[in-house]
N, C-alpha and C positions, 0 to 999 in steps of 0.2 A: 424370503428374499425378493420375490417378484414384486411384492407391495413396496419394498424399499426402493426399487428402481422407479416405480411410479411416483412415489413421494418425492424422490430426488428430482425427477424430470418436471413435475408440476411446480415444485417450489422454485426451481430455476426460472421457469417461465413466469410464474407469479411475481417473483422478485424483480425480474426484468421489466415487466409491465409497471410495477410499482415505482421503479427508478425512472422509467420514461414519463411517469405521471408527475414527477417533481416539477415545480414551477420554474426554478432556476437550474436547469441542467447544465453540466459542464462537460469538458472533454473526458475526465475520468469516468463520468456516468456512462457515456457512450461506449467506452472501452469495456467497462464492466458488463454492460448489457450484451455486447458481442461475445464475451466469455461465457456468460450464462446461457445464451442461445446455443452456442457451439456444444456445450456440455450436455444440454438437454436432449439433443438429437440421438446420440447413442443410448442414452438412458431410456428414451421412449422405444427405441428399436429393441432393446433387451426385454422391456416389459411386454411388448406385443408379440415377441418371438421367444418367449421364455422357455416354453416346453420344448420347442424345436431345438433351441440352443443347448439345453441340457442333454437332450438325446444325442445330438451331434458330438458334443464334447465327451460323452461317455463312449461313443463308438470310435471317435478319432482322438486319441490321447497324445498324438504327436504335436510338436510345436516347431515352427509356426503353422498356422492353419488359416482357414477362411476368416475367423474372427480377429486375426491379426490385422486385417485390413480395416477393421472397424475401430479397434482400440489404439493402434499406432498413431493415427492422426490426432486423436484426443490427447494422449499422453505427450505427444510431440509439441502440441500447441499450448498446453496448460501453463507450463513454466514461462515461455515467452510472453504470454498474455498477462500473467501476474507482473512480470517485469515492466511491460508497457503500461500497465495500470499505475504502477508507482511512478514511472517516468512522466506520465501524463499530468501529474500534479504540479510539476514545475517546468514544463516545456510548453512554449506557445502552441496553441491549436493549429496555427497556420502551417500547412504542409506537413503536419504530423504523420499522416498516413503515408505520404510519398517517401518520407525520410526513414520510416520504420518498417515498411513492408518487407524489408530484407530479413527481419526476424521470423517471418512466417514462410520464407522460401522453402525450408526443409519439408514443412507440411504440404505446401502447394505442390512441390515436386513429387512427393509421395502419392498424393491424391491423383495428380494428372497421370503418372505412370500406371497407377492402379486402374483408372478408368479407361485408359487408352489401350493397355496391353494385357490386362488380366481378365480371363473368363471366370467370373466368380462362381458360376454354377458348376463348372468343371472342377475348380479348386475345392468347392464344398463337397463334391461327390468323391473325388479321387485324391485330394490332399494337395498340400503346398508344392510338392516336388514335380507336379505336372507342368509347372511354369518353365518357360525357356531358361536354360542354365545361366546365361549371362544376366538376364533380368532377375533371376532368382537370387544371385549373389548380390545384386544391387539392393534388393529388398532386405536381404540378411544384414547388409551393412548398416541399415537403419536401426537395427536392434542396439548395437553399442552407441550409435549416434544419439539415440533417445536418452541414454544414461548421461552421455557427455553434455547434451543440451541442458538436462536437469541441473547438473553440477555448475555449468557455465552461468545459467540464468539465476540460480539461487545465489551464487557468489556475487554477481553483479547487482542483484536486487538488494542484498545486504549493503553493498557499497553505496547504492543510491539512497537507501534509508539512513545510512550514517551521514551522508552528505546533506540530506534533508534535515536531519536532527541538528546538525551543526549550524545550518543557516537559517532555520526557521525562527530561532531566537533573535536573529538580527532584524526580523520583519514584524513579529507579532508580540503583543504583551500578554495575551491569553492563549494558551495552547490546548484548551479543552477540546476544541473541534478542529484543531489544526495539525496536531502531530499524527504520525502513522505508527505509533507504538504497537497498536493492535495487529498491524500487518507484520511487524517484526516478530511478534509472538507466534503468529500464524506460520511464518517461514521456519521458525525454530522447531515448532511442533511437527510440521509436515516433513521437514528434513529428517528429523528423528524417525518418523514413521517409515519414510522411504529407505533409510539406512537399514532398518530391520526387515523391510519388505523384500528388498533385492535378493539377499541370500536365502530368505525363507521361500520366496517365489521360485528361485532357481531349483531348490530342493523339491518343491511341489511339482514343478514342470518335469523334472527327471522321474518323478514317481507317477507321472501321468495324471495328476490331479489339477487339470487346467481349469475346471469349474471353479475351484476355490481361488485360484490366481486371478481370474477375470472378475470374480465377485469382489475380491479384495481391492483390486484397482478401482472399480467403479464405486465401491463404498467409500474409499478414501477421497476420491474426486467429488462425490456427492456431498460429503460432510465439509470438504474444503470450500466448495462453491457456496454452500449455505452460510458458512462463517464469513466469507468475503462479502457476499451480498448483504448480509445483515448489517455488518459494520460499515460497509461501503455506502449503504443507503443514508446513513446518518453522517457520513464524512463530508465535511464542508470542502468546497473547492478552494485549494490553497495554491495560488500561483505567485511565485516570487519572481520579480523582474530580474532574472539572471539567465545566463546561458551556460550550457554544458559544452565544453570545448572538445573538439575532435571526437565526437561520438562516444567511443568507449572509454575515454580518459576520465569522464565524469567530473570534470573540475570546473568550478565557477571562475569566471573572469575576476581578476583582482580589481577591487574598487579603487577608483582614482578620484580625487577631488576635482570638480569641474568648474567652480565658479568663485573660489576664494583662495588666495595664497595661503600657504602653510602657516606663515607668521601671524595670520589673523584668526587662527583656529581657537586660541585661548579666549579671544574676545567673543567669538561665536559661542563658545562653551558657556561663558558667563551669561550671554544673552539667552541661551537655552534654559539654563537654571532659573533665571528670572522669570521666563515665560511659564515654566512649570509651576513655580511658586505662586505666581499671580493668577493665572488662568486655570490651573489644575486640570489639564486635559486628561490626566491619568484616571480621573473618576469615571471616564467612559471605558467600560470593560472591553469593548471591541477595538480600542485604540491600536492602530497599526503604524508602522514606520511611515508609510506613504501619507496617512492622514495627518500625522504630526508634522511632517515635512511641508505639507500644503498649508497648515495653520501658520507655520513659520515663514512661508514664502521661500523655502529652500528646495533643492532637489533631494531626492532620497539618498543619492550617492554622497552628497555633501553631509547630510545629517549622520549617515553611517560613519563617515570619516571623522566627524567631530566626536562621536561617541567612542569609537575605537581608538583613535589617535590621542585624544586629549583626556577623555574621561575613563578610558580603559574598561569600558563596559559594553556589552551588547544591548540592543534595544529592550529585550525582555528583562534583563537585570536592572537597567536604568529606570524603567517605568514602575516595575514592581517594588523597587526600593522606596519610591515616593508613596506608593499605596500603603506599604507597611508603616512608614513614618506617619501617615495620616491616621492609620488604625491606632498606633501607639498614642497619638495625640488625643484621640477620642476615648481610649481606654483610661487615660489618666484623669479625664473629667468624670464627674459623678453622673454618668449617663445611665438611663434605665433600659437602653437598648441591649439586646443580646450581642455576643461576640460576632455571630453570623450576620446579624442585621447591620452591624457596623462595617463588616467586611464588604457586604454588598454595596453599601453607601460609598465605600472607598474605592470601588472599581473592580473588586474580585467577582468572579462569575460563579464560583462553586465552593462548597465547604472544603472539598479535598484539596483544591489548588490553593485556597487561602491558608489552610493549616500547613501545607507543604512549604509554600513560599515564606510564610511568616517564620517558620522554624529555620529555614535556610538563612534568612537574614539576621535573626536575633539569637538563634540557638535555643529558643524556648518555644513551647506551644503558646497559643494566645491565652489559655487558661493559666499556664504557669507564669506568664508575663504579668497577667492581671493580679495574681496572688503576690508576686514580688513587689507590687505597688501597694499591697495591703488594702486592696479594694475588694469588697465582697461581691 
């Protein structure tokens, strides 16, 4: 287990350095590096003090104890930092720290109280209950608070991910490096783990098996950090020009057309279709709403309005419909190119997205569609 702590700490620092070495770093990268650094500190502590920790935990089986002051800030900060990592993908970097430092106040309060009023040596020697009674009850209140924070931030993280999923299709035509589906899976897995851990940990604490409890906590956090860092390193910066209203409400402002009257939307929709047919911008796999709006000389707000109001499609559906039609056109010709080769030429960026989108639009796989044309 000692080696596990070292591996966890080293991988956290290594991945933090790797992320900082990226050429085009974004706000999510810095949030992720902060999380990795914060988690690496207690892991290093447990590695270098492993034998002493084991001896202390065997001798003092009561909870809370000295190690509560090491683990509590870590568990109290992890969920808010994951939430802030998600939020940083579509919130402007300007004033991000000032507006979100409130999420770290419980941890900051706990650490300050600990440093200012707790004699750690005395607590380690004589136990948690040598602390002043008033202060002791304050610290005990942090135990249920940790659980409540976990629940609160997990729920709000899911809300942000749902919001992100709903709106990302309004801005991007290729979602391979834009969606946060991996983070949704991570939250589901870790939530399940914590649901099982809380009752199991309570039983183990009552049995005086604190060693197992602390090791379980750090093991879960180590694996979680590796998962987030690995996928976070490859995650592209996705910032949508939208605002989240009223902090915790997590709602995007409603789009309003800003440069053309509603009665002219039909004409603009026709202009958009003509532009797509003539210039074929959908062949660019990275085509985004802002890029297409720039090509048209429109604002992104107006382009969204035309798509949603007149064409009843989001940007993702609109662009990929043209890509599929282009693929179908080439498949009907006696081409010697493979299906995947055709897909790449038509603006798709991967085999998986090509097959998924093609079937969504046509109801058939590319191979099935080709066979229906009696083309070998």
